[in-house]
N, C-alpha and C positions, 0 to 999 in steps of 0.2 A: 589850335583853334582856342581863339579865346570867346567867352562868353558874348562879349561886345561886338563882335563880328558874325553871331548866328542869326541867321534869319530863315523863315521858312521856305522849303524847297519843293518845286514839283519834278516830276518825271523828266520833263524837257531841260532841267536844271543840271542833272547827272550826266557826267560825261569824265573822260580822264582826267585825272588830279582833282578833282571834287573832293573837298573835305566834308567828313559825317562825321556821327558819333553815335553810339547805341551803349547799351549797360556795360559792355567789356571794355570799352574806351573810344578814344579818336581814332579815325582809319581815312586811308586816302584811297579813292578809287583809281584802280590800275588800268581796269578794262570794262566794258560795257557791250551787250548785244541789245540792250533796249527792254529787257526783261529782267537779265540777271546781271550782276557785276562782280568782278574780282576785286577785293580790296585788300590793303596791307594796313595791319593796326599800328598806329604809330607810338602808342602808350598803353598804359594799363597791363593787365593780367596775360594779355594775348599781343603784347608788342612783337612787332617784326613776324608776325604770323599772317599767311596767305589765307583768305575764305573767299566762297562763291556765297552771296546773298542775293535774295529776291528782292528787286529795287522797290516795289510798292510796299511791301511790308517794312522795308528800312526807314522809307519815307516817312510812315507813319510813326515810327519810334523816334526819329531824329527831329519831326516838326512837334511831337509832345513834349520832347526835351526843350525845344525852343519855346514853346508856350509857358513851359513851367519854368525856365529861367527868367522870362519876363514878368511873371506872377511873382517869383521869389524877390525880384527888385522891388515891387511894389510893396510887399511885405517888410522886407527890410526897410523903406521909406517909412513905413507904419511904425517900426521899433524907434526910429530916429525920433519921430513926431507922434507919439501915442494920443496926445492930446487933442488930435483931429478926427479921432473916433469916439463913438458914443461910449460911454462909460461902460453900459450893459454888453456892447460889441467885445471892447477890450476882456472883461470878465470871463465871457463865453468863451473867446479864443484862449486865453489862460488855463481855463479850468479843463478844457479839452486837451489842452497839451499837457498839462501834467498828469490827467487821467491815462493817457497814452503813453508818455515817454515814461512816467516813473511806474511803469508796468511792475508788478511783484515779478519774482524769480520763483523756480519751482526747486523743490527738494530732488534731486535726480537718485538719491539713495546710494547705497555702497557695497551692492554685491556683485559678484563675478559678473554678471549680466549687464550690471550699470557701465562697468568699466570695459566689457567687451561692446557694449553699444558705443562710448565714448572714441575707442579706439576705431570701430566701423567708420563714423561719423568725420573723426579726423582726416581720414583718408579720403572720404567719398562724398561729404556734404559740402553743398554751396548754400551760403547764407545770404538771403537778399532781401532788400527793403524797398517798399514801395511808398513813397512818401508824400503826402500832399504838403503844399506850401506853407501852410499855417503850422505844421510841427516841423518844417525843415531844420530851422535853427536850433530847437530845443534838442532834435535828433541828433544833430551834429554835434552839439555840446556834450551829450550825453555819451555818444560814443568815443568822444576825445577823452572824456573822465574816465571811461572804464578801459580803454584800450591805450591811451598815449597816442593814438594814430588820427589822422584826420579820415573822415567817412571815404570809404573806397566807392565807386561809381554806383549810385542807386536809380531805381525806375520812378521817375516822378509819376504822381497819381493825378488822374483826371480830377476828382475830388479834392478841393484844398483841404477839408478836414478828414481826409481819409489816413489810416496808416495801418500796413500790412506787412508783418514781419515773417518771414517764411524760410523754411529750411527745404531743399531739394536734394535727393540723391536718385541714382539708378537703382532701379527694383532689385533686390538681391535675390538671391536663390531661397527656396523655402527652408531650408535649414537656419540659412542666417535670418530670416524673417522671425523664427520662432525664439530665438535667442536675443534680438532687439527687445531692450526694455524701456520704456516711456511713462511717465505717470499716468496714472488712469484718466486724467481729464486731457490727456492729449491725443488728438484725432489724427491718425495715420491715413493719409489718402492714397491709395494705390492706382496709378493711371497708366497701368500695365507697364511699358519700358520704365517709367518715371514715378516715383514716390515723392509726395509734397506733405510737408506738415505746415499749416497756417497757424503759429500760436506766439505770441509776443513774449510771454513769459519764458518759455523754454528759448526763444532766440537770446533774449537778455540772460538766461542760465549759461548758455554756450558761451556767450561773451564772456562772462565772469569767469569761466572755466580757462579761457584762454583761445577761445574760437575768435576769428575774424569774418568780416564780411566778404563775399567771394568764397575763394578756395585757399586762400592764404594763412592756413591755420599754424599757429607756432608749433614748432619743432621742440619748445619745451614742454609741451601737455603731458609728455608720458613721466616728466620728473614730478609731476604733482601726483601721480598715482601711488597709492600704498603699495608697498613692496609685495603684500600677497595676492595684491590684484594686477601686477604688471602683466603676468603670463596672459591673464583675460583680454587685456588690453592690447597686446601684441597680437592675440588669434584674431581680434575683432579688424586690426589695423591690416591685417593680412587677407583678410576674408573677401 
């Protein structure tokens, strides 16, 4: 599916062979009962995987992506012809982009618990970006510069000047939670089965360490761990 062919859909449009998209990639509808649909992903981290999804929920996600892509095209046009924008608007957009994208990183520390945490996250964490279209190109450029890779699927933000960088993982046992070590200004939110951290600086710190968007973290992460902490990293990896 190309961006150019994406148009908003309704429930009546969803039938066998309909092509749609969500944060995990593109997929094709294989079967539907009008409420749920069985789909097969055609690319992304779940390529070849079949899944049952609720139609109305996925329509909201898909149509949000369609809207974001259309807005992105408008912003790209602005970038080609900035002179059509008022100078104050250009400065406001660029200042906001710089303040969000050039976010500071964090000192993650060098303790045994630090490397236990990195080991745990390398296996369990999912890094997610929710990007408003004002920031999209700058975010893509920054991610490419830090990783050498194109941005993985991101979640479009409804607000054009919004950027949320998040880390998700399944809530571990209490023993593991006691060992997880994050900087003092990082707020860890426990939602029962899942834990979420909303922190741009931590996101970029993990990217700098070798993490990637989604769950495709580098197998080379362990090589950067000092020898005296490799055992701690491995315990976290296995937790």
